[in-house]
BAGU-747601 format. One record per residue (C-alpha): residue in three letters; x, y, z; residue number from 0. Coordinates in nm, 4 decimals. Example, Ala and Ser with C-alpha at 12.3 -4.5 7.8 and 13.67 -1.06 7.14 Angstrom:
BEGIN
<r code="ALA" px="1.2300" py="-0.4500" pz="0.7800" pos="0"/>
<r code="SER" px="1.3670" py="-0.1060" pz="0.7140" pos="1"/>
//
This chain:
BEGIN
<r code="MET" px="24.1912" py="16.4814" pz="8.7004" pos="0"/>
<r code="LYS" px="24.0856" py="16.8379" pz="8.8330" pos="1"/>
<r code="SER" px="24.3681" py="16.8356" pz="9.1127" pos="2"/>
<r code="ARG" px="24.5666" py="16.7631" pz="8.7968" pos="3"/>
<r code="LEU" px="24.4663" py="17.0039" pz="8.6077" pos="4"/>
<r code="PHE" px="24.4614" py="17.3090" pz="8.9299" pos="5"/>
<r code="GLY" px="24.8136" py="17.1968" pz="8.9631" pos="6"/>
<r code="LEU" px="24.8563" py="17.2424" pz="8.5873" pos="7"/>
<r code="VAL" px="24.7050" py="17.6185" pz="8.6476" pos="8"/>
<r code="VAL" px="24.9499" py="17.6833" pz="8.9000" pos="9"/>
<r code="LEU" px="25.2197" py="17.5805" pz="8.6724" pos="10"/>
<r code="PHE" px="25.1438" py="17.7909" pz="8.3478" pos="11"/>
<r code="SER" px="25.1039" py="18.1406" pz="8.6213" pos="12"/>
<r code="CYS" px="24.7256" py="18.1819" pz="8.5376" pos="13"/>
<r code="LEU" px="24.6912" py="18.3993" pz="8.8431" pos="14"/>
<r code="LEU" px="24.6264" py="18.1413" pz="9.0832" pos="15"/>
<r code="LEU" px="24.7181" py="18.1965" pz="9.4662" pos="16"/>
<r code="SER" px="24.8259" py="17.9191" pz="9.6351" pos="17"/>
<r code="PRO" px="24.5939" py="17.8437" pz="9.9490" pos="18"/>
<r code="THR" px="24.6802" py="17.7618" pz="10.3064" pos="19"/>
<r code="ALA" px="24.6456" py="17.4104" pz="10.4503" pos="20"/>
<r code="GLY" px="24.3094" py="17.5090" pz="10.6014" pos="21"/>
<r code="ALA" px="24.1957" py="17.6507" pz="10.2925" pos="22"/>
<r code="GLN" px="24.2928" py="17.3670" pz="10.0570" pos="23"/>
<r code="LYS" px="24.0825" py="17.1477" pz="10.3183" pos="24"/>
<r code="LYS" px="23.8005" py="17.3306" pz="10.2816" pos="25"/>
<r code="LYS" px="23.8369" py="17.3840" pz="9.9125" pos="26"/>
<r code="GLN" px="23.7472" py="17.0548" pz="9.8512" pos="27"/>
<r code="LYS" px="23.4590" py="17.0178" pz="10.0542" pos="28"/>
<r code="THR" px="23.3480" py="17.3302" pz="9.8762" pos="29"/>
<r code="SER" px="23.4857" py="17.4235" pz="9.5377" pos="30"/>
<r code="GLN" px="23.6056" py="17.2666" pz="9.2306" pos="31"/>
<r code="ALA" px="23.9775" py="17.3408" pz="9.0439" pos="32"/>
<r code="PRO" px="23.9572" py="17.4488" pz="8.7487" pos="33"/>
<r code="THR" px="23.8651" py="17.2510" pz="8.4102" pos="34"/>
<r code="SER" px="24.1376" py="17.4258" pz="8.1415" pos="35"/>
<r code="VAL" px="24.4302" py="17.5781" pz="8.1191" pos="36"/>
<r code="ALA" px="24.5283" py="17.8463" pz="7.8394" pos="37"/>
<r code="LEU" px="24.8174" py="17.8785" pz="7.6509" pos="38"/>
<r code="PRO" px="24.9716" py="18.1100" pz="7.4699" pos="39"/>
<r code="ASP" px="24.9086" py="18.1764" pz="7.0987" pos="40"/>
<r code="GLN" px="25.2611" py="18.0609" pz="6.8895" pos="41"/>
<r code="GLU" px="25.3208" py="18.1037" pz="6.5115" pos="42"/>
<r code="ILE" px="25.5102" py="17.8157" pz="6.3468" pos="43"/>
<r code="GLN" px="25.7182" py="17.8774" pz="5.9970" pos="44"/>
<r code="THR" px="25.7415" py="17.6030" pz="5.7675" pos="45"/>
<r code="GLU" px="25.9479" py="17.6295" pz="5.4360" pos="46"/>
<r code="ILE" px="25.6940" py="17.8113" pz="5.2548" pos="47"/>
<r code="GLY" px="25.5075" py="18.0169" pz="5.5485" pos="48"/>
<r code="PRO" px="25.3540" py="18.0238" pz="5.8628" pos="49"/>
<r code="PHE" px="25.1118" py="17.8225" pz="6.0255" pos="50"/>
<r code="ALA" px="24.9396" py="17.9900" pz="6.3440" pos="51"/>
<r code="PHE" px="24.8143" py="17.7889" pz="6.6512" pos="52"/>
<r code="ARG" px="24.5444" py="18.0199" pz="6.8451" pos="53"/>
<r code="ASN" px="24.3390" py="17.9619" pz="7.1201" pos="54"/>
<r code="LEU" px="24.5143" py="17.6677" pz="7.2772" pos="55"/>
<r code="VAL" px="24.3295" py="17.5223" pz="7.5858" pos="56"/>
<r code="LEU" px="24.4809" py="17.2272" pz="7.7964" pos="57"/>
<r code="GLY" px="24.1622" py="17.0476" pz="7.9504" pos="58"/>
<r code="GLN" px="23.9896" py="16.7586" pz="8.0640" pos="59"/>
<r code="ASN" px="23.9710" py="16.4665" pz="7.8267" pos="60"/>
<r code="PRO" px="23.5603" py="16.4196" pz="7.7459" pos="61"/>
<r code="LEU" px="23.5658" py="16.1365" pz="7.5988" pos="62"/>
<r code="PHE" px="23.7247" py="15.9946" pz="7.8787" pos="63"/>
<r code="ARG" px="23.6157" py="16.2450" pz="8.1834" pos="64"/>
<r code="TYR" px="23.7249" py="15.9746" pz="8.5029" pos="65"/>
<r code="THR" px="24.0591" py="15.9242" pz="8.3484" pos="66"/>
<r code="GLU" px="24.4002" py="16.0919" pz="8.3935" pos="67"/>
<r code="SER" px="24.4300" py="16.2026" pz="8.0786" pos="68"/>
<r code="LEU" px="24.4144" py="16.5773" pz="7.9280" pos="69"/>
<r code="ILE" px="24.3075" py="16.7026" pz="7.5960" pos="70"/>
<r code="LEU" px="24.4824" py="17.0004" pz="7.3549" pos="71"/>
<r code="ASP" px="24.2523" py="17.1869" pz="7.1695" pos="72"/>
<r code="GLY" px="24.2027" py="17.5522" pz="6.9881" pos="73"/>
<r code="MET" px="24.2429" py="17.5993" pz="6.6286" pos="74"/>
<r code="VAL" px="24.5230" py="17.5832" pz="6.3945" pos="75"/>
<r code="ILE" px="24.5215" py="17.7837" pz="6.0889" pos="76"/>
<r code="ASN" px="24.7051" py="17.7455" pz="5.6995" pos="77"/>
<r code="GLY" px="24.8971" py="18.0859" pz="5.6432" pos="78"/>
<r code="THR" px="25.0915" py="17.9439" pz="5.3368" pos="79"/>
<r code="GLN" px="24.9276" py="17.9642" pz="5.0257" pos="80"/>
<r code="LYS" px="24.9294" py="17.6351" pz="4.9161" pos="81"/>
<r code="THR" px="24.6932" py="17.3253" pz="5.0019" pos="82"/>
<r code="TRP" px="24.8903" py="17.0917" pz="5.2009" pos="83"/>
<r code="ARG" px="24.7968" py="16.7093" pz="5.1501" pos="84"/>
<r code="VAL" px="24.9192" py="16.6825" pz="5.5068" pos="85"/>
<r code="ALA" px="25.1186" py="16.8636" pz="5.7572" pos="86"/>
<r code="TYR" px="25.2629" py="16.7396" pz="6.0694" pos="87"/>
<r code="PHE" px="25.3601" py="16.9107" pz="6.4046" pos="88"/>
<r code="GLU" px="25.4261" py="16.8058" pz="6.7721" pos="89"/>
<r code="GLY" px="25.3234" py="16.9846" pz="7.0562" pos="90"/>
<r code="GLN" px="25.5863" py="16.9397" pz="7.3398" pos="91"/>
<r code="PHE" px="25.5566" py="17.0193" pz="7.7314" pos="92"/>
<r code="LEU" px="25.9281" py="17.1440" pz="7.8741" pos="93"/>
<r code="ASN" px="26.0615" py="17.1429" pz="8.2641" pos="94"/>
<r code="SER" px="26.2040" py="17.3562" pz="8.4320" pos="95"/>
<r code="GLY" px="26.5326" py="17.2446" pz="8.2752" pos="96"/>
<r code="GLY" px="26.4053" py="17.2264" pz="7.9386" pos="97"/>
<r code="ALA" px="26.3725" py="16.8624" pz="7.8902" pos="98"/>
<r code="VAL" px="26.0618" py="16.7496" pz="7.6994" pos="99"/>
<r code="VAL" px="25.7939" py="16.5595" pz="7.9445" pos="100"/>
<r code="GLU" px="25.5032" py="16.5172" pz="7.7231" pos="101"/>
<r code="ARG" px="25.4510" py="16.5061" pz="7.3845" pos="102"/>
<r code="VAL" px="25.1167" py="16.5391" pz="7.1568" pos="103"/>
<r code="HIS" px="25.0693" py="16.4491" pz="6.7619" pos="104"/>
<r code="LEU" px="24.9619" py="16.7266" pz="6.5353" pos="105"/>
<r code="SER" px="24.8600" py="16.6548" pz="6.1942" pos="106"/>
<r code="TYR" px="24.6458" py="16.7384" pz="5.9685" pos="107"/>
<r code="VAL" px="24.5142" py="16.6980" pz="5.5973" pos="108"/>
<r code="GLN" px="24.3868" py="16.8636" pz="5.3176" pos="109"/>
<r code="ILE" px="24.4258" py="17.2043" pz="5.4864" pos="110"/>
<r code="ALA" px="24.3484" py="17.4934" pz="5.2139" pos="111"/>
<r code="PRO" px="24.5413" py="17.8576" pz="5.2481" pos="112"/>
<r code="GLY" px="24.3644" py="18.0428" pz="5.5108" pos="113"/>
<r code="ASN" px="24.2132" py="17.7479" pz="5.6576" pos="114"/>
<r code="ALA" px="24.1429" py="17.6769" pz="5.9870" pos="115"/>
<r code="LYS" px="24.0892" py="17.3902" pz="6.2251" pos="116"/>
<r code="PRO" px="24.0204" py="17.2387" pz="6.5621" pos="117"/>
<r code="LEU" px="24.3460" py="17.0959" pz="6.6832" pos="118"/>
<r code="SER" px="24.0836" py="16.7747" pz="6.7508" pos="119"/>
<r code="ASP" px="24.0598" py="16.6879" pz="6.4381" pos="120"/>
<r code="ILE" px="23.8921" py="16.3722" pz="6.4116" pos="121"/>
<r code="GLN" px="23.8687" py="16.3975" pz="6.0388" pos="122"/>
<r code="SER" px="24.2355" py="16.4136" pz="6.0372" pos="123"/>
<r code="LEU" px="24.2726" py="16.1454" pz="6.2721" pos="124"/>
<r code="SER" px="24.4342" py="16.4095" pz="6.5200" pos="125"/>
<r code="LEU" px="24.2962" py="16.3651" pz="6.8912" pos="126"/>
<r code="PRO" px="24.5857" py="16.5040" pz="7.0857" pos="127"/>
<r code="VAL" px="24.5680" py="16.3178" pz="7.3868" pos="128"/>
<r code="MET" px="24.8412" py="16.2971" pz="7.6680" pos="129"/>
<r code="PHE" px="24.9266" py="16.1984" pz="7.9928" pos="130"/>
<r code="LEU" px="25.1860" py="16.4407" pz="8.1641" pos="131"/>
<r code="ASN" px="25.4794" py="16.2558" pz="8.2965" pos="132"/>
<r code="GLY" px="25.6559" py="16.5261" pz="8.4989" pos="133"/>
<r code="SER" px="25.5596" py="16.9131" pz="8.5881" pos="134"/>
<r code="PRO" px="25.5335" py="17.1195" pz="8.2406" pos="135"/>
<r code="ASP" px="25.6705" py="17.4108" pz="8.4509" pos="136"/>
<r code="GLY" px="25.9041" py="17.5050" pz="8.1439" pos="137"/>
<r code="GLY" px="25.6443" py="17.5651" pz="7.9412" pos="138"/>
<r code="PHE" px="25.4858" py="17.4412" pz="7.6037" pos="139"/>
<r code="ARG" px="25.5894" py="17.4912" pz="7.2438" pos="140"/>
<r code="ILE" px="25.4416" py="17.3944" pz="6.9279" pos="141"/>
<r code="VAL" px="25.7385" py="17.1623" pz="6.6292" pos="142"/>
<r code="TYR" px="25.7296" py="17.1892" pz="6.2620" pos="143"/>
<r code="LEU" px="25.7942" py="16.8137" pz="6.1513" pos="144"/>
<r code="GLY" px="25.7258" py="16.8205" pz="5.7900" pos="145"/>
<r code="GLY" px="25.4418" py="16.7397" pz="5.5627" pos="146"/>
<r code="GLU" px="25.3615" py="16.7185" pz="5.1819" pos="147"/>
<r code="ILE" px="25.2031" py="16.9167" pz="4.9159" pos="148"/>
<r code="ASP" px="25.0676" py="16.7522" pz="4.5520" pos="149"/>
<r code="THR" px="25.3897" py="16.7793" pz="4.3579" pos="150"/>
<r code="THR" px="25.4328" py="16.7357" pz="4.0287" pos="151"/>
<r code="PHE" px="25.7582" py="16.6462" pz="3.8483" pos="152"/>
<r code="ARG" px="25.8440" py="16.7673" pz="3.4959" pos="153"/>
<r code="LEU" px="26.1200" py="16.5263" pz="3.3827" pos="154"/>
<r code="GLN" px="26.3249" py="16.4882" pz="3.0566" pos="155"/>
<r code="LEU" px="26.5521" py="16.2105" pz="2.9896" pos="156"/>
<r code="THR" px="26.9550" py="16.2783" pz="2.9260" pos="157"/>
<r code="LYS" px="27.0679" py="15.8972" pz="2.8925" pos="158"/>
<r code="PRO" px="27.1362" py="15.7236" pz="2.6698" pos="159"/>
<r code="ILE" px="26.9752" py="16.0211" pz="2.4219" pos="160"/>
<r code="GLU" px="26.7836" py="16.3382" pz="2.5117" pos="161"/>
<r code="SER" px="26.3869" py="16.2748" pz="2.5188" pos="162"/>
<r code="GLU" px="26.1146" py="16.5275" pz="2.6260" pos="163"/>
<r code="SER" px="25.8907" py="16.2788" pz="2.5795" pos="164"/>
<r code="LEU" px="26.0890" py="15.9680" pz="2.8198" pos="165"/>
<r code="SER" px="26.0815" py="15.7419" pz="2.5097" pos="166"/>
<r code="VAL" px="26.4143" py="15.5245" pz="2.3834" pos="167"/>
<r code="GLU" px="26.4614" py="15.3358" pz="2.0711" pos="168"/>
<r code="ASP" px="26.7151" py="15.1600" pz="1.9129" pos="169"/>
<r code="ALA" px="26.7238" py="14.8662" pz="1.6910" pos="170"/>
<r code="ASN" px="26.6626" py="14.6107" pz="1.9586" pos="171"/>
<r code="ILE" px="26.4117" py="14.7721" pz="2.1792" pos="172"/>
<r code="ALA" px="26.1156" py="15.0689" pz="2.2423" pos="173"/>
<r code="ILE" px="26.0523" py="15.1572" pz="2.5867" pos="174"/>
<r code="LEU" px="25.8667" py="15.4772" pz="2.7437" pos="175"/>
<r code="PHE" px="25.8940" py="15.5691" pz="3.1144" pos="176"/>
<r code="SER" px="25.7057" py="15.7230" pz="3.2980" pos="177"/>
<r code="LEU" px="25.6514" py="15.8865" pz="3.7035" pos="178"/>
<r code="ALA" px="25.4084" py="15.7679" pz="3.9773" pos="179"/>
<r code="ASN" px="25.4609" py="15.8636" pz="4.3532" pos="180"/>
<r code="THR" px="25.6025" py="15.5316" pz="4.4267" pos="181"/>
<r code="SER" px="25.7465" py="15.3802" pz="4.1545" pos="182"/>
<r code="VAL" px="25.9115" py="15.4403" pz="3.7981" pos="183"/>
<r code="GLY" px="25.6706" py="15.2683" pz="3.5048" pos="184"/>
<r code="PHE" px="25.7930" py="15.1328" pz="3.1648" pos="185"/>
<r code="ALA" px="25.6531" py="14.9586" pz="2.8353" pos="186"/>
<r code="LEU" px="25.9277" py="14.7594" pz="2.6736" pos="187"/>
<r code="GLN" px="25.8601" py="14.6649" pz="2.3041" pos="188"/>
<r code="ASN" px="26.0852" py="14.3318" pz="2.1783" pos="189"/>
<r code="LYS" px="26.2137" py="14.4843" pz="1.8292" pos="190"/>
<r code="THR" px="26.3922" py="14.1322" pz="1.7642" pos="191"/>
<r code="ASP" px="26.3399" py="13.7559" pz="1.6672" pos="192"/>
<r code="GLY" px="26.4618" py="13.6273" pz="1.9617" pos="193"/>
<r code="PRO" px="26.3664" py="13.7004" pz="2.3308" pos="194"/>
<r code="ILE" px="26.4924" py="13.9620" pz="2.5821" pos="195"/>
<r code="LYS" px="26.5472" py="13.8960" pz="2.9462" pos="196"/>
<r code="ILE" px="26.5488" py="14.1206" pz="3.2001" pos="197"/>
<r code="ASP" px="26.7308" py="13.9830" pz="3.5696" pos="198"/>
<r code="TRP" px="26.5177" py="14.1936" pz="3.8254" pos="199"/>
<r code="ASN" px="26.8196" py="14.0660" pz="4.0588" pos="200"/>
<r code="GLN" px="27.0864" py="14.2834" pz="3.8339" pos="201"/>
<r code="VAL" px="26.8263" py="14.6348" pz="3.7845" pos="202"/>
<r code="SER" px="26.8900" py="14.9119" pz="4.0306" pos="203"/>
<r code="PHE" px="26.7254" py="15.2409" pz="4.0732" pos="204"/>
<r code="ILE" px="27.0073" py="15.5432" pz="4.1855" pos="205"/>
<r code="ASP" px="26.8569" py="15.8135" pz="4.3298" pos="206"/>
<r code="PRO" px="26.9165" py="16.1555" pz="4.2914" pos="207"/>
<r code="GLN" px="27.1858" py="16.1607" pz="4.6043" pos="208"/>
<r code="GLY" px="27.3770" py="15.8964" pz="4.3698" pos="209"/>
<r code="THR" px="27.2704" py="15.5893" pz="4.5879" pos="210"/>
<r code="SER" px="27.2183" py="15.2964" pz="4.4285" pos="211"/>
<r code="HIS" px="26.9387" py="15.0554" pz="4.4921" pos="212"/>
<r code="ASN" px="26.8248" py="14.7140" pz="4.4314" pos="213"/>
<r code="VAL" px="26.4523" py="14.7246" pz="4.3258" pos="214"/>
<r code="THR" px="26.1178" py="14.5218" pz="4.3126" pos="215"/>
<r code="HIS" px="25.8666" py="14.5202" pz="4.0556" pos="216"/>
<r code="GLU" px="25.4790" py="14.4367" pz="3.9759" pos="217"/>
<r code="GLY" px="25.3789" py="14.1377" pz="4.1038" pos="218"/>
<r code="VAL" px="25.6444" py="14.0477" pz="4.3963" pos="219"/>
<r code="LYS" px="25.5011" py="14.0654" pz="4.7063" pos="220"/>
<r code="TYR" px="25.6366" py="14.3515" pz="4.9633" pos="221"/>
<r code="THR" px="25.7211" py="14.0800" pz="5.2103" pos="222"/>
<r code="ASP" px="25.9745" py="13.9538" pz="4.9259" pos="223"/>
<r code="ALA" px="26.0812" py="14.2731" pz="4.7765" pos="224"/>
<r code="ASN" px="26.4602" py="14.2019" pz="4.9206" pos="225"/>
<r code="SER" px="26.4416" py="13.8330" pz="4.7677" pos="226"/>
<r code="SER" px="26.6160" py="13.6974" pz="4.4497" pos="227"/>
<r code="LYS" px="26.3550" py="13.7003" pz="4.1873" pos="228"/>
<r code="PRO" px="26.2843" py="13.5365" pz="3.8731" pos="229"/>
<r code="PRO" px="26.3694" py="13.7006" pz="3.5111" pos="230"/>
<r code="THR" px="26.0876" py="13.8654" pz="3.3028" pos="231"/>
<r code="VAL" px="26.1023" py="13.6710" pz="2.9625" pos="232"/>
<r code="ILE" px="25.9760" py="13.9509" pz="2.6788" pos="233"/>
<r code="PRO" px="25.8957" py="13.7200" pz="2.3792" pos="234"/>
<r code="PRO" px="25.9828" py="13.8482" pz="1.9899" pos="235"/>
<r code="THR" px="25.7890" py="14.1436" pz="1.9154" pos="236"/>
<r code="ALA" px="25.6053" py="14.1254" pz="2.2649" pos="237"/>
<r code="LYS" px="25.5944" py="14.4129" pz="2.4842" pos="238"/>
<r code="ALA" px="25.6168" py="14.3955" pz="2.8721" pos="239"/>
<r code="VAL" px="25.4604" py="14.6635" pz="3.1172" pos="240"/>
<r code="ASP" px="25.5639" py="14.6876" pz="3.4252" pos="241"/>
<r code="SER" px="25.7159" py="14.9458" pz="3.7296" pos="242"/>
<r code="ILE" px="26.0511" py="14.9468" pz="3.9125" pos="243"/>
<r code="VAL" px="26.0272" py="15.0473" pz="4.2775" pos="244"/>
<r code="PRO" px="26.3201" py="15.0567" pz="4.5001" pos="245"/>
<r code="ALA" px="26.3345" py="14.7435" pz="4.7661" pos="246"/>
<r code="ASP" px="26.4526" py="14.9143" pz="5.0420" pos="247"/>
<r code="TYR" px="26.1740" py="15.1920" pz="5.0089" pos="248"/>
<r code="VAL" px="25.9394" py="14.9041" pz="5.0732" pos="249"/>
<r code="TYR" px="25.8300" py="14.9228" pz="5.4666" pos="250"/>
<r code="PHE" px="25.5889" py="14.8407" pz="5.6995" pos="251"/>
<r code="THR" px="25.3911" py="14.9614" pz="5.9373" pos="252"/>
<r code="SER" px="25.2764" py="14.7520" pz="6.2594" pos="253"/>
<r code="GLY" px="24.9642" py="14.8702" pz="6.4391" pos="254"/>
<r code="GLU" px="24.5864" py="14.9256" pz="6.3670" pos="255"/>
<r code="HIS" px="24.6487" py="15.1493" pz="6.0587" pos="256"/>
<r code="GLY" px="24.9716" py="15.0342" pz="6.0171" pos="257"/>
<r code="GLY" px="25.0447" py="14.7784" pz="5.7113" pos="258"/>
<r code="TRP" px="25.2296" py="14.7066" pz="5.3977" pos="259"/>
<r code="SER" px="25.3837" py="15.0817" pz="5.1880" pos="260"/>
<r code="THR" px="25.6509" py="15.2095" pz="5.0057" pos="261"/>
<r code="HIS" px="25.8045" py="15.5179" pz="5.0141" pos="262"/>
<r code="TYR" px="25.7657" py="15.8072" pz="4.7471" pos="263"/>
<r code="ILE" px="26.0767" py="15.7660" pz="4.4544" pos="264"/>
<r code="LEU" px="26.1039" py="16.1294" pz="4.4785" pos="265"/>
<r code="PRO" px="26.0130" py="16.3535" pz="4.8141" pos="266"/>
<r code="ARG" px="25.7023" py="16.5797" pz="4.8255" pos="267"/>
<r code="ALA" px="25.7062" py="16.9368" pz="4.8435" pos="268"/>
<r code="PRO" px="25.8143" py="17.1421" pz="5.0416" pos="269"/>
<r code="VAL" px="26.0961" py="16.9575" pz="5.0708" pos="270"/>
<r code="GLY" px="26.1099" py="16.8438" pz="4.6932" pos="271"/>
<r code="ALA" px="26.1084" py="17.1573" pz="4.5767" pos="272"/>
<r code="SER" px="26.4727" py="17.1416" pz="4.6265" pos="273"/>
<r code="MET" px="26.4925" py="16.8328" pz="4.3635" pos="274"/>
<r code="LYS" px="26.5047" py="17.0746" pz="4.0371" pos="275"/>
<r code="GLY" px="26.8084" py="17.0337" pz="3.8453" pos="276"/>
<r code="LYS" px="26.8623" py="16.6865" pz="4.0199" pos="277"/>
<r code="SER" px="26.8904" py="16.3420" pz="3.8418" pos="278"/>
<r code="PHE" px="26.8016" py="15.9893" pz="3.9114" pos="279"/>
<r code="SER" px="26.8835" py="15.6809" pz="3.6835" pos="280"/>
<r code="VAL" px="26.7337" py="15.3110" pz="3.6016" pos="281"/>
<r code="TYR" px="27.0335" py="15.0926" pz="3.5193" pos="282"/>
<r code="MET" px="26.8791" py="14.7821" pz="3.3278" pos="283"/>
<r code="PRO" px="27.1101" py="14.5200" pz="3.1819" pos="284"/>
<r code="LEU" px="26.8662" py="14.3234" pz="2.9003" pos="285"/>
<r code="GLU" px="27.0085" py="14.0092" pz="2.7813" pos="286"/>
<r code="ILE" px="26.8992" py="14.0015" pz="2.3767" pos="287"/>
<r code="ASN" px="26.9121" py="13.6909" pz="2.1815" pos="288"/>
<r code="GLY" px="27.1811" py="13.5417" pz="2.4660" pos="289"/>
<r code="THR" px="27.3980" py="13.8429" pz="2.4381" pos="290"/>
<r code="GLY" px="27.3705" py="14.1056" pz="2.7107" pos="291"/>
<r code="LYS" px="27.3618" py="14.4977" pz="2.6732" pos="292"/>
<r code="ASN" px="27.3348" py="14.6977" pz="2.9410" pos="293"/>
<r code="TYR" px="27.0912" py="15.0306" pz="2.9278" pos="294"/>
<r code="LEU" px="27.1665" py="15.3648" pz="3.1661" pos="295"/>
<r code="PHE" px="26.8599" py="15.5198" pz="3.1574" pos="296"/>
<r code="THR" px="26.9045" py="15.9335" pz="3.3163" pos="297"/>
<r code="PHE" px="26.6459" py="16.1686" pz="3.4106" pos="298"/>
<r code="ARG" px="26.6568" py="16.5182" pz="3.5054" pos="299"/>
<r code="ILE" px="26.3804" py="16.6932" pz="3.6989" pos="300"/>
<r code="ALA" px="26.3487" py="16.9965" pz="3.4688" pos="301"/>
<r code="ASP" px="26.0503" py="17.1397" pz="3.7251" pos="302"/>
<r code="VAL" px="25.9173" py="17.0928" pz="4.0097" pos="303"/>
<r code="LEU" px="25.5440" py="17.2129" pz="4.0484" pos="304"/>
<r code="TYR" px="25.3308" py="17.2741" pz="4.3506" pos="305"/>
//
């Protein structure tokens, strides 16, 4: 470990002179190699402002002192005007040809404007430990990968009618929509004297880019999200409350902290700020008293607040 760090000190030009072979032999007996390497400060731009990385040090991993692992430490400072729910970065060590010889993941949760956090932030599950696989004589850089800021989308219903309350009513149904992070919720009232059937295999979600997605809904296992689904039957004068989730937004992550999850219906800011003025839709064919009727509900993103 110490010899590895000593080599890194030389590679990063930390004002050490290469000893002679005789001096090297003597050094092994009488002295120890440095235990840390200082790296240059960096300021990384995001879509809405900078993050600063200060007092960067590459050193011996204190948790595994007798292994070949190293740890990157220092401080990260939120220089933007927003509180980030999570911010993702990557540290990259380069060789002389510019190729990446090692990557280290850096993520920080709930970091407020002006807030400083250590790079080794256990609360954020950020422990930048690495095993260098080559000579990082091309330097070190930090790259912004993305992030999320708590975001509120203000919607307007534009089809089949215009509605600020996201509700529609006709002779057959009354329906009220709501937007959650990962689903479009609705309460559908059957106003007729006969049953209304929702055929989930025909319902679709059309995203802001115009792409159509098959859907799943409440009560369906994530493992069955892309399978055929039985219909929901709403008795006369009854109400059904449910949520629509694009089936291909459901995914599984392996590992200790993995499991089933779903992507956001709309991306969080700062990327999500570009959603203002765009639209998405829910296509919901209904069978009403044995007769088919197609409903297309279109929502305009009137504002993005973050």
